[in-house]
N, C-alpha and C positions, 0 to 999 in steps of 0.2 A: 660527483653526486647526482648532478642533473641527468647525465647519461644513464646512470643506473635506474633512475626514476622512470625515464622514457622506456628503458629496456623492460621494466616490469610490466608496462602497459602494452608494448608492441613486439617484444622479443626480437630485438634487432642486433644484439651483440653476440659475438662468438668468443671473445677473449679480451682481457684487460692487459695492456702492454706494461709489464713490470719495468721498473727502472726509470719511469718518466719523471718521478719526483726528483731522483738524483740528477737527471738531465737538466731540470729547471735550476737546481742549485749551481750546477756547472756553468749554465748560461749566464747566471747573474754575475759570475766572476769574470766573464769575458769582456774585454774592452769594446770590441766591435759587435754591434747588435745587427743581426740579420734582418731581412725584410719581413720574416715571419716570427720575429722575436716574441716568445712567450705564448704563441697561439697553439692551443690544443687541436690536434688534427686527427680525425678518424680515418681508418685505413680499411679498404675492402679486404675481405678474408684471404684472397689468393695472392696478395702482395707480400713478399717475404719480409719477415721481421725476425731478427736474431732471437733465438730462444723460443720461438713460437712455430706452430704448424701453419701450413697453407692448405686447408682441407679441400677447397673447391666443392664442399658439401659431400665428399666421398670418403667412405670408411677406409679405403685402401691407403689414404694419405695421413691417417690420424697418428701414426707412430713416427712420422718424419719431421723431427724438430729441425728448423733451419739454423744453420751455423752462422749465416751472415745476413745483414740487412740488404735488401735490394738497393740499387743505385738511387731510386726515387726517395726511399726512406733516409738514406745517407744525406741526400741533398736537402731534404726538408729539415733534418737536424742541423745541418751546416748553416741553414738560413734562420735558425733559432726556433723552428717549429717543434712541437712536442707530440709525436704520435702517441696516442693514449689508449685507443681501443681498436679492435678488429671487428668488422661488421658482416652480417649474414648475407648469404647468396643462395640461389637455387642450386640444386644438385647439378654438377657439371657446368653450371653457369649458362647453359644453352636454354634459357627459359625467361619468359617475361613476367613470371611470378617470383616469389622469394621464399621457397621452403625446401628443406631437405630432411633426411631421416636422422641426422645427428642433432641439429639445433632446432628443428621444427619450423613452424610457419611464422613469418614476420607479417605484422598487420600495418595498415596505413593509419598513422596518427590522426589524420583529418577525418577518417571514418573507418573504425576498426573492422567493419564488415567488408571493406574493400582491400585489394592488394596494393602494396606500395610500388608495384612494378619490379622489373628486374633487368639485368641480373644484379645491379648495384642497389638492390632493394633495402638492405640494411642501412646503407648510407642515406638513402632518401628518407627512410623512416626516422632515423636518428636526428638528422639535421632539421627536418620538418617538425619534429617533436620538441626541438629546442635543446637537444643533448650534445650538439656539436655545431660549430659555426663554419667549419671548413672540412671537407672530406675528399679522399681520393677514391674515385671509382674507375671502372674501365668499360670500354665500349667497342664492340665489333659491329653490331647491327641494332643499336639502340639501348645498350645496357647502362649508359649514363643518361641518355636523353629521355627514355621512357620513365624511369623512376623520378627524374627531375620534373617531368610533366605531371605524373600522377600525384606527386607530393607538393606541387606548387613551388618548385625551386628553380634555380638556374644551374645549368650544367654545360660542360664543353667537351666534345670529342675533338681533340687536336688533330692536325694533319698527321698522316702516317709517319712513323719514325721520328716524330718531333721530340718525344720523351722516351727515356730508357725504359725497357719493358719491366714487368713486375718481378722477375727473378725466379718465378716458379717454373718447374719443368714438368714433363710427363703430361702435357695437356692432352685431353682425350680426342681433340680434333684439331685440324689445321685449316683455319678459315681462309677463304680466297681474299677476303678484305682484311687489311691490316688492323688488328685490334690495338686500341690505344688507351693508356691511362690518362685520366683527366680530372679536373677539379669539379666539385659540386658545392654549392653554397646558396645563401638566400638572395644574393644580388650579384650583378655582373662585375662590379668593382672588385669583389672578393676573388672572382675567377681570374680577373686580370692580374691582381696582385700575386696570386699563386703561380700563374704562368711566368710572370716576370721573375719571381724567386727561383723557379725551377730551371729556367733557361739561362743558367749561369756557368761560369768557367768551371766550377766544381763538377757539374754534370758532364760537361764536354770532356773533361779529363778522365773521369771515372768510366765513361762509356764512349770511346772514340768512334763508335759506329753512328752516333747521333750527330747530325750536321750542326756545326757550332754557330748557329744563327741566333743572336740574342733577341729578346722581346722588342717589338717595334711599337713604341707608344704612339707615334704619329699615325700609323695604320689603324690602330684601335680608335683613336679620336676621330679619324676620318669616317669611321663606320658609325659614328653616333647619329641618331635621328636628327634631321634638319627640319626647319619650318617648310611648309609646302611652297613649291614654286608658284609663280603667277598663273601658269597654265593649269597646275593641279587645283589651285583655288577656284579657277573658272569652272573646271570640271565638277568640283564639289558643289559649287553654287548652281550648277546646271546651265551656265551661260554658253 
């Protein structure tokens, strides 16, 4: 309901993923609870979801209903997550704004006269507007990082080939930089939890091309800000 409310204001959704209520009922009966148990997750338009299109903002893909979930969607479900909506993108996704001729212009919920950024602009707008707590975007040259910045969120472009690709084919371009799917959320802890959930045996089995390297909690904690060293404190005080 919250997502639909945000959508009315900023036009950030392209589709509602049917079957998510059934999935929740199925999860409740499972003994093992995944790391993302019960968390509704928004998904960028071009990530394949069974029974839905991956338009990329282009009319030519409107008739192509996907027969299978992409690996990332399968893994999110395996971990108890519930993909519930697909979110808007700019046409071809090679743009730092977020509009196309099918679904129209997405606005920034912090200021409707501004862009939410792109290409994961629908994700940025939905999460910043309070309609989702965790989303999957993608990034070649800033498509997670820009909307995260424009919408006051946290986002991560993982290292190339760390996560299985979105599953859509017929991309209009082949970038020199490896495009990556990655999480978007309101805080860094949510990004870390999502990465930890994705980097599991299930993904490594479903996509053998992904190096089977699990999430390293120690490396993450080492990267946490520390208090200034004595030398830094002297520099700050001007000594």
